[in-house]
Every structure is written in structure tokens, then in C-alpha cells.
N, C-alpha and C positions, 0 to 999 in steps of 0.2 A: 504494500500500500504506500503510495507516494504521499508524504505529509508535508505540511508547511508549518513553520513556527510563527507564532504571533506573540509579541511582547508589548504590553501597554500598561497604563495606570488609570485608575478611576478614584473617585471620591477623595480628591486632594492628595493622592500619593500612594494609594494601595497598589502594589505591583502585581501584575498578572502575567502568567506565562502559559501558552497553549500550543498544542499541536492540532492541526486541522487538515482537511483534505479538500481538493477542488470540487468534489461531487456533493458536498454538503452546503447548506445555506450559509452565506457570508463566510466562506472558507479562507479569506485572506486578511480579514480585519474584523474588529468589533463593529457591528452595524450600528447605525445611528439610533434606531429604536431601542435596541438592547442597552446601548450606552445611556440613553436618557433615563430609562427605568433603573439601571444600576446606580446611577448618580443620585437618584432622588427617592428610591423606595424606602419605606419605613420598616426597619428591622430592629427589634429590641434584642439585647444580648442573651436572653434566655428563651427565645422563640423557637418553635418547631415550624419549618418552612417547607412548602411544596413548590418546586419549579416545574411548571407544566410546559412541555415543549422545549426542553433545555437546549436542544441543538448540539452542535459539534463539541462545544467546550463547556457547556454548563456555566457560562459566564455569570448569569444571574444567581444560580445556585451556589457557585463558589464564592462570589462576593457576599451573599447572604450568610454562608457558613463562617466566613471571616468576621462578619458583624455580629454573629450570635454564638460566641465561643462557649457560652453556658447553656445553650439550647440543647434539647434532646437530640435533634437530628435535622438535617436538610435532605429531603428526598427529591431527586431529579428524575423526570420521566420524559421519554421521547419514543415516537413510533418508528424512527429510523434506526436500524440496528447498528449501522456504522457510526452514527452520531453517539449512540450509547457507548460503544467501544471507545471512541475518542474522549468522551466525557469522563469515563472511568480512568483513562490515562491522565487526563488533566487534573482530576482530583488529587492524584499522587504527585504530579509535578508541582502543584501549588501547596503541597504539604497540609492538606485539609483532612482532618481525621473525624469530622462530625458530619460527613456527607456521603451519600451513596446514590448510585444511578440505577434505574430500572427500565427495562423495555416495557412499553405500554401499548399494546395493539389497539386498544379501544379507550382512549383518553384515560379515565380514572380507574380502569380495571386493575391497574398495578397497585393501587392504594385503597382498594375496597375496604370500607369500615374504618379507615384511619382519618384522623382530624388534625388540623394544623392551625397555628396562629395566623398564618397568611399564606395565600396562594399567589405566586408571582408568575407572570407570563408575558413573553413577546409572542403572541399567538400565531399559528400557521395561516396567515392570510390567504395564501394560494390554495388552501384546502377547501375554501368556500365558506359562505356565510353560515350555513347550517352547522358545520363542524365547530365553528367559533361560537355560535349560539350555545351549543351543548357544552363547550368548554366553560363559558361564562356562567351559565345556569348551574352546571354540575359542581362548580366550585363551592356553592352554598352548602352542599352536603358534606364537604370535607373541611369546613371551617369550625373551629372551636367557638364558643360563645364570645362575641366581641371581635371575631376574626375579620381579616381584611382580604379582599381580592385586589391585587395591584396589577395593572395591565397597561400595555402601551399599544397604541393603534395609529395608523396613518391618518393624517388630517382629512384626506379625501374621503375616508370612510367614516368620519366622525358621526354623522347623523344616524347611520345604520347601527353602529355600535352603541351610541348613547341611548337609542331606543331600547336596546336589549338590557343595558345596564340599569337605566331608570325604571324599566318595567319589572326588574327582579331584585333590586336592592333598595333599601330605605334611604341610604345616604350615598351619593355619588359626588366626588369632588375631583378637580384636576390637581394632580401632583405637580406637573410641570409640562412645559411645551417647548419645543425647539425644532427649527427647520420644518420638516414634513411630519412630525410626530407629536402626539399628546399622550402623557401618562396619566392614568386615572387610579383613584382608590375608591373602593365601594364596600359597603358593609350592610348587614341586616341588623336592625336595632334590637338590642336586648336590654336597653335601659334608656331613660329619657334623653333627648338630644342635648340638653344643657349639662348633662353629666358625662358626656362623651369625653374621654381623655384627650387633652390638648395635643398630645403627640400623635394622635390619629388624624389630625386635620392637615390639609395641604397647606 
């Protein structure tokens, strides 16, 4: 397998090292959508995290693992078996011991019955709107009380994705926007809005 090395930094100096392959999404650099969410996602140091559609390197999952050293685990899932193999290599390269990667043939099948403090995703836009609708709605079943879905989408698809988000979550806010992408945080309320932890707001 021909691989490429990617070296970069996020969140003000967190070093990242990856191997990738030409046949996987954004195999030569950290794509703009992933970078936007990696730079702005809310991760507490004791959280359990699910990275849905982790891609070649599990960039989001590895960043989350570094931000949550006291968390139980970070689980990274992808349907592409090559991406899963590469992500497993990159977990080791980045010296992350609180993360694992699983192959998921049907979105959340690999984490059935498990719950997390947050689900993070740069969703597979090319898979079609229905797959992404299932990803967004399905996250609810895998969130702990007060948990967050954090997702990044292309601006050109904003209205379609906002309709799904607002139709299935009680609170939807923009985390950040840059270039052609917008990052969102969404949650289902389990306590009054005025008691929502400030750290959960964009």
C-alpha cells in the first residue's frame, strides 16, 4: 500500500502526524471541514467520545483523545476498511492510548447500546442526504444525558442540514464558520435552557 505522510498542528500547537493513502478522502492534507471542527469542538477532559466517519486518520478522534486524557475512551468508526486500517496506525503514531477504531458497515452498528458525551463528525456528504439524515438522527440514541452532537457541513448544504438538525434537536447553535464550512453543536434538552452549562454554548 502506497502511503503518504501528513504533519500538521491544530488548536494552537497540538502536533499531529498521519499516514494516508491516495484512495481515501482528503488523503494529502487535513481538509478544511475537519480542521474547522477540530479547532472548535467542545471536548471536556473526562468525556467519552464517538467519531462517526473518522476517515483515513481519525483526525477528529485523535484530537478528541488528546483533549480528554481522563475520559473513558474515544471510539472511531468508519465504513471504509482501508480508512480503519490507517486510523489504527495513526492512533499508534500519535501515541494515543485512550482511542480505538472500529469498522462500521451500517453507521452505528459498531457501537450498538453504547453512549457517549459527544458524537463528532465530518459526515460523508457524497453518501447522500438520507445517509447523513440517519447519521444525525441516530446520534441521539448514542448520547448520554446532556450529550452533544458536533458536526461540520458545507455552507451550500446549510438549509438541508439545518432542517434535519432543528427538527430532531432542542438546541442547535453554530460553533464556528470558515470558508465553505459551518460547524454546529446540537443537543436534546434534559434540563431547562437557563441551566445549560456555559461550556456547551458556541
